[in-house]
C-alpha positions as CSV (number, residue, x, y, z in Angstrom):
1,X,3.1,-2.8,6.1
2,X,1.1,-5.1,8.3
3,X,2.0,-2.9,11.3
4,X,0.5,0.1,9.6
5,X,-2.7,-1.6,8.6
6,X,-3.0,-4.6,11.0
7,X,-5.2,-3.0,13.7
8,X,-8.1,-1.7,11.8
9,X,-10.5,-2.3,9.0
10,X,-9.4,-4.4,6.0
11,X,-7.3,-2.6,3.4
12,X,-6.4,-3.8,0.0
13,X,-3.0,-3.3,-1.7
14,X,-2.8,-4.0,-5.4
15,X,0.5,-4.0,-7.2
16,X,0.5,-3.8,-11.0
17,X,3.1,-4.3,-13.7
18,X,6.0,-6.8,-13.7
19,X,5.8,-7.3,-10.0
20,X,2.1,-7.7,-9.3
21,X,-0.3,-9.2,-6.8
22,X,-2.9,-8.1,-4.3
23,X,-3.1,-8.3,-0.5
24,X,-5.7,-7.7,2.1
25,X,-4.5,-6.4,5.5
26,X,-6.5,-5.7,8.6
27,X,-8.8,-7.4,11.0
28,X,-12.3,-6.1,10.9
29,X,-15.3,-5.8,8.5
30,X,-15.3,-5.2,4.8
31,X,-12.7,-3.3,2.7
32,X,-12.2,0.3,3.9
33,X,-9.4,1.3,1.6
34,X,-8.0,0.1,-1.8
35,X,-4.6,1.3,-2.8
36,X,-2.9,0.6,-6.2
37,X,0.7,1.1,-7.2
38,X,3.2,-0.1,-9.8
39,X,5.0,-3.0,-8.1
40,X,8.5,-2.0,-9.0
41,X,7.9,1.6,-8.0
42,X,6.4,0.5,-4.7
43,X,9.5,-1.6,-4.0
44,X,11.7,1.4,-4.8
45,X,9.6,3.5,-2.4
46,X,9.9,0.9,0.3
47,X,13.7,0.8,-0.1
48,X,13.9,4.6,0.3
49,X,14.7,5.3,-3.4
50,X,12.5,7.8,-5.2
51,X,9.8,6.1,-7.2
52,X,8.8,7.1,-10.8
53,X,5.1,7.1,-9.9
54,X,2.9,7.6,-6.8
55,X,0.6,5.4,-4.8
56,X,-3.0,5.8,-5.9
57,X,-6.0,5.6,-3.6
58,X,-8.7,3.8,-5.5
59,X,-11.4,3.9,-2.8
60,X,-11.7,4.8,0.8
61,X,-10.1,7.3,3.3
62,X,-7.3,9.4,1.9
63,X,-5.6,9.6,5.4
64,X,-4.3,6.0,4.9
65,X,-2.0,7.2,2.1
66,X,0.4,9.1,4.4
67,X,1.5,6.0,6.4
68,X,1.7,3.9,3.2
69,X,3.8,6.4,1.4
70,X,6.1,6.8,4.5
71,X,6.8,3.1,4.8
72,X,10.4,1.9,4.5
73,X,11.8,-1.6,4.7
74,X,15.5,-2.5,4.9
75,X,16.2,-5.0,2.1
């Protein structure tokens, strides 16, 4: 995820539910984008399994959702 968001304005990721927390990624200025997702569903998405819910853009540029939704991590 840091590769997707590391070279630009700060972006916030907030995970909710049983697996929750918030992270700020990026290098410059204030927060440009705030994304919220259910923590378990986000982990399912990262592993390549279909999530039950989507990723929500709370504020900022909608173009950032494409790379976030396309992320996959080998667990």
